[in-house]
N, C-alpha and C positions, 0 to 999 in steps of 0.2 A: 404039744403044739408044734406043727411044722409049717414053715413059711418058704415059699418059692417066689423070688422077686428079682427084678433087675436092680442093680445098685452100683454106686460109685464108692471106691475105697477112699475115705477121707484121711485116715491116719493108720499107721501100723506100728505096733510096739512088740518087740521080741520078748517072749517069756520063756524062761528055761533055755535049754539047748536047741530045741527044734520047733517050738510052738510060737504062734503069733496071736496077739490080741488085735483084732481088726475093727475099726470104726467104719460102719457102712452108712451111706445115705441111700435109703431105699425109697421106691416110689410109693408103696402102700403102707409102710410101717415107720416112716421117719428115720431117725438115727438109731441104729442098733450097734451095740458093742458085743462082738462075738469072738470066741476062741476058734482058731483054726489049728488043730493038732497036727504036728509034724510038717506044717506048711513051709517052714523055713528051709527044709531040706530040698536040695536041687532036684531030686528025683520025685518029689511030691507032685501029684497031679494038680494041687492047688497052689503051687509055688508062685507061678506067674500071675494068677488071677487075684492073689491076696497081697499084691504090691500096691503101694500108694499110687493114686490117680488111675487105677485100673477100673474100667467099667465092664460089668459082666452080669451073668446070671448066677444067682446064689441060692443054695438050699440051706436053710437054717432051722434048727429045732431048739426048743427050750428044754434044758435039763433041769435038774432040781434047783440050781441056783445060778445058772448062766445060760447064755446062748452059745450054740456050737454050730460052726459051719461044717457041713459034711460033704458038700460038693460045690464047686465053683468053676465057671468057664468064662474066660475073658472074651469080650467082644471088641474092646478098644483100649489101648494101653497108653496112648498119647506119647509115643516115643519122642516125637519132635520137641516136646517141651524140655526134655532132658539135655538138649543141645544148647540151650540158652538159659543161663542162670537167672537172669532177671525175670523171664517169662515163667520159668519153673517156680521161682519164689512167689510170684504173683498167683500162680495156680494153687500153690499151697496155702496162700492167704484166703483164697476163695473157699477152700476146703475147711479152713479154720472157722470162717464165718458160718458155714453150714452146721458145723459141729456145735456152735454156740447158739444159733437161732432156731434150729429145728428140734422139736421135742421128740421123745421116744413114743413109738406106737401111734403116731398120727400121720395121715397121708401127706406126702411131700412131693407129689409128682411134678407140680409146676416148678418148685425150687430145684428139683433134679434137672428138669429141662433147661432152666436158666444156666445152671452151672455147666452142664454138658455143652450147650451152645457156646458159652464163653470160653471154655477150654478149647473147643474146636477152632474158634476164631483166633485165640491166642496162639495155638500151635501153628496155624497156617499163616499167621502174621497179616491177616486181612484187615485188622483194625489196630490202632495204636494201643499201647498198654494203658495210657491215661484214659482213653475212651472206654475200654473194656472194664477197667477198674470202677469207673464212675457208674456205668450202666448196671454192672453186676451188684454193686453195693446198694444202689437205690432200689432196684427191683427186688432184691432179696429182702430188704427192709419192708417194702410195701407188701410183699406176700406174707411177711411174718407179723403183721399187725402194727407196723410203724409207718403207715402211709402218711406223708405230710399233707397238710392242707394248703394247696396252692391256688385256691379259688379267688380269695379277696382278703383285704386287710381287716382283721377283726376289730380294729379301732374305728375305722370309718365305714366299713362295709363296701368299699369301692374296689373295682378291678385295679390292680397295680398299674401305675403310670408314673412317669418321671423317675424319681429316685425311689427305690424300694429295697427292702432288706429281708433276708431269710434268717429267721431266728432258729438256730439248730436245736436249742433246748426245748422250745415249744413246738417246733415243726410247722411253722406257719410264716406267712409274709406280713410285713408291716410297711406302711407308707412312711415317708419322712416326717410327716406331721405328728405321727404317733409318739415320737420320742423314744421308741423302744429300740434296743440294740439288735444287731444282727450283721450278717455278711452282705455287703452291697452287691447285688447281682443286676444283670441287665435283662432285657426282654428276650434275647436269644437264649441265654442260659435257662431262664424260666420256662420258655417253650420246650427246651430239651428235657427238663425235669418233668414237665407235664406229660410229654410224649412217653417217657420211660414208665411213669406210674400208671398211666391210663390205657396203654395199648396192650394187646395180647403179646405173648412172648415172642412169637415169630416176627413181630414188627418192631421190637424195642431197639434193634440195632440199625434201623433203616433211617438214619439221619446223619448229618455231618456238621461239624462246627469249625470255625476258624481256630487256629492253634491257641490263641489267647483265651478264647471262650471255652475251649476244651479243657485247658488247664484250670480255669476257674470252676467249671463244672466238677472236675475231679476233686478239687479242694473242698468245695461245698458238700459234696456227697460223703467224703471221708469224715469231715467234722460232724456232719449230721449223724453218721453211723456211730462214731465214738461217743457222742453225747447221748444218743438213745440207748446204746448198749451199756454205757457206764463202765467200760472196761477197755483195757489195751490188748493188743494182739502181737505176740512175739513175731509171728510171720509177717505182719505189716511192718514192724520195726526193721526186720531183716531186709525186706524188699526195699524200703526207703533208704537203707544204708548202701544199696547198690546203685542207686540212680543219682 
């Protein structure tokens, strides 16, 4: 079986003296872990294309017990991210999320689009780190089957008004009268969350928030993600240690 696909390199592990084990996020086949023989050598034609955060065209075939990359051509390497340790660490966190959320051999074109768009905006510094972190986390969760219910309170069935709370464990809103716990959010943050979840990828970045609301959105999305995935991320911990 041979696969030709565009892909983003999520993670690279050196194996032996000259080989690499590369984790790819592909459009057609989800996450694939494949060996790139001799790719660590400077004179290898695959050396540049098999580096972390490189986006390119890959040719992969299935051997008896593993995937093998036999050709790779870089299209985008996001060099600018390597000039800023905070943005680089946030980019690596996005990659760690994809490696966790995307299954093998299932199409992931939309997830790939989200991450590439976020990396581009991160590299060009067109949006803040907090904004891109929140948008990316919530959209990746929504595309991966963790879409929150932001329509109404399940206790009273009414549209949120006055004080309302987002329960990260249940992924839904509660009114004050429900007595259920959650993070208190306002109408502006709720509108932003609805915008991210419901809009097509090309529109999810097309809004802005006051600084305090942007910070609250970032906190809510992070807590929701950690609650739903039920795990921690070393890349996230490292990023937070820098800010």
